[in-house]
N, C-alpha and C positions, 0 to 999 in steps of 0.2 A: 539502574541501569545493567543491562547484561555484559558478563564479562566477555569478549569473543573479540577475536582478532581482529578488530578494526578501531581505526583513531576515532579522537574523545566525538568528531566532529559525524563522522560516518555512524556511532553509535546513537548521538544524538539528535540525528534526523531518522534514521528507521526505528528507533526505538520508541516508546510511550513517550519518552520524556520532553519530546516537543509539543507533546498536549495542553502544555502549561504557557509557550507561549503567546504574550499577548499582542493582538494587533493595538494599530494606534488610537480606535475605539474603547481600547479595554477591554475587548473580549479574548477570552484564551481561544485558540486554534481548536483543542478537543471539545471544547463549548461542556456539555455532563459530564463526559470523560476525564476531565480537568479535575483540579484541586481546587483552582482557582474560579471554577464555574459560580462558587455564593458571591463572589467578590463586582461580577461583570451585570448589568441590566439582569432583571431577569423577567421575559413576558411568555409564557407559556399559557396554552389555549388548546382546549378540546374540538376538531374540524370534524367535519363529514365529509368523505374523498369517495366513498360510493365503491371503497374494496374493502380488505382484511383488516385494513388500519382501525374501521369506525367501530369495530365489535371487542377493541382491546382497551378500550375509554383511556387510552393514554395523549397526553396533551401533545402538539407539536410545538417547536422552538422557533417563535415568534419575530424575537429580537436575532436572531440568527439569520432566520429567513430574509429579514429586510434589508440585511447586507448583500444577499444573493439578488434579490429582487434591483439593485440600485445601481448594479455593476451587469446586469444580465444578459444584454447584447453582448456588450466585451468577451464576458464566459464564454458565451458560445463562439463569438470570432474566433478567441484564442483556442478551444479547442481544434476546431476546423483547421486551423492555419498550421496549428505544430505539428512539423513531419508530412507537411503537405508535398514534400516532392520525394515522398517512400510512397509504397504500394498500397493500395489501400486492403488493409489484411486485420484479420481479430489483434492479431501481436501491435500491431499499429495503436488498434484502439486502446488496448492495455498499454501500451506505452506512453499513449496522451493521457490516461488515467493516474500512471505511475506519477509521471511530469506534474502532474496539475495538483496532486497531494504534495509530492515531496519540494515544490515552489517557494512556498511560502517558508517551510524550515531552510530553506538553500537561502533566502532573501535575509530571515533573523540574523546569520552566520555571516550574511555579506555584510550588510549595513546597518545591524544591529537594530532594524524596526521588521515588522509585518506591515506591508498595507492593506487598506480595509479589501481592494482588488484581491489580493493574493489567498486573504482570508478565507473571503467569497467562493475563490475559485478551490480551496483546499477544501471545503465543507461541500460543495457542488458533486467534485468526483472521488470524495471518499469512499463509497457506496459504489460505483462504477467501479473502481480499482478493485475491491474484494469479489465483485459479484464475475466481473472478468479472470480474476488471476483463479478462481473457484471453477468456473467454466473451463477453462483451459486446462486445470490439475487434474478435474476429472475427467478428462478426457473427451467432454461434450461438443467444445468445437478445437478446430485443428489451427491453430497461429496462422498457417497460411490461408486460410480460409478466406473469406471476402465477409464483410461487414454483418453480423445477423439485423435480419430486418426489426422494425421497431415491431412486429405481431410477437416474434420470438420473444423479446423481452419483454413483452406484457404477458406470457404463459409462463414465463420463470418467475413473473411477481406474485404471480397469481396460485403459481402452485406451492412457493415458499417464502417465509416471513421477511424477506430481502429490505422491507420496508417499516420494517417494526424491530425499535429497539427493547431495549430493559426497562427504559423510564422516559422514551418518547419513542415519535413514530416520524417518519420523514414528512415532511411540512409541504415539500412540492406536489402538485398537482399531476394528473395521469401525463397530463399535456404536456407540463415542465419537464417531464420525466423525460419523456419521447423526444423532447425537443433536444435536452442536452445529450441523450443516444445518439439524436441523428447526427447530431458535430461530433460527437466523437468516431463516426463512421464516414462522414465525407471529407471531400479533400478542398480545400481552401484557396483561396487563389493568392494569397501572401505569405510562402513557407517562410516559419521561424523555428530556431534550434533551444533546446535548453543544454547546453553541454555538459553540464555533469550527470545527468540522466540516467549515461550509459552507464557509466562505473557503479552510480547508486545500485543501477536493478542489478547489474555483475554479483556486488555483492550481497543484495538481500537472496537474488536464487539463489546463493553459494550456502549462504546460512540456512535458507529451507531445504537445501541438499544434507547439509550434515545432520541439521536436525533430524530427516527422515532415517538416515543412516543412524542415527542413534535411537533411533524408537525403538527398534526392530533387537538392536543389543544391549537397550537398558530393559527389556519388557524380558530379555534372557536371563536376568540379571547380574549381568555387567555393571563395573563400579558407577555411578551416576555423577563422580564431580569432577566429568571432563570437560571441556569445551563447548562438543556438540552436543552432550547429555544436556546441559545449563539450558543451550538452546532449546533443546525438546521438553527440556522440565518447566520453561520459565512460568511465571504465573502469568506474565504480560509480557511478550515474547512480540520481536517484529512482524510487521503483519502478514508478509509473504510466509514465513513458518508458520504462523497459526494458522493462515491459508491450505499449507499443502497440510499440517496435520487435522487438518478436517476431513478431509479425505482418507476414510477409512483404509488401512493399508498401502497409504501410498509412501514410497519410499524416496530414494534420491534422484532416481534417474527422472521422476516424476516432475522436477524444476525444468529438465529441459522441454518440456511440453510447453514451458512460457516462450520460447523460443522457436520459429521457421528453421533458426541456421545460430545453435546455440553457440554463445561464445568462447572462444580459447581457452578462457580460465575455467568454466563451469566444464567444458571436455575434458581437460587435464583433470579436475576436481573426480569425477565420473572414471578417467582410465586410472588414477590413482587410489581408488576403494582398495582395501583388504578383503581377504576372503575372511568371512564370516567367522566363521570355526578359530582365524586365529584368536587365542587368548590377549594379543595387544591392540587387536582390533580397533576400538576407540582410540588408542594414543593415535594410531596411524589415520585415521578419521581426522583428527585434531592439527594432525601434521599437513595432510592434504588440505584442509583449510585454510591453513596457517600460512602456505606457499600457493596456495591460487587467489587468494586473495590479494596477496602483495603487489599484481600490478594495476588493477581497479583500485585499489586505497591509496599508490600511487600519483595515479591521474588524479584522484581526488585531491590529495594534497597541495598538487602544483595549481588548483585555483585561488589558493590564497584564502579558505572559510578563516572566521575567526573564531576561539574558542567559546565553546558552548556558556550559556549562562547559566549561573548555579539554580539548583532546584527549588521552588516556593520553601518559603520558613512556617513551621506549622502543618 
């Protein structure tokens, strides 16, 4: 787990440890990315999709996909209704996807178990969360823009390997992928909220901004033992940190692109950034990260989450 100025709950939710959490079916949230994948039922199959996935020869995960099929109607409704009282923008799409990805880990810390629905929601939204974050961080879309069309989605999926992983490919048909995109974009009729999402998203954005600041300083030869440098150099960083670092040249200000109106904590962090020529610049970045994370972490602490479970043995 990454050492960072976050409480144990936030570190577990935003870092890779939550991928080992088991749902009530005994499946790990992270599937192939989890150390517990070998313990779960495995049903992998090569399918034809009529797109770039076919040429890879990689299988898709049918056991995980069965969870999505069983909850598909409810998943689409959940995505449409979340924040339905907020403007229909790219920011709302990204926040919905982020909320869907963090709901299962939050449930694990609230109730000690993950429902099949929450696990399926996590697996549905994970790729969309990464895609939307990259689109925003690269400046290809603006947070205040209206939701992009499914035609735009198709173009992005055809141009880049978003549907292809290292050992598996996405199991959903293109029509199912389009349906999920529409659900992320549309406004439902029964608004609901996920109260811990804003605090988690602020902490995640602050981590990404700190890693972006550290990247330039560490590349100049500054010490790599600071909190911010460890976020930059982590083998398995938080997802938003990874997304920002995948954008060549992205620095701390790019984290603000995730929001139409950046939260006060992120604005304060960016305002506190030191002169890069300062020999103590990384120390100052760390101090700003600790100070600006305090408010969102306090809000998260008040939600009464349990201590994270221990990592799997072996």
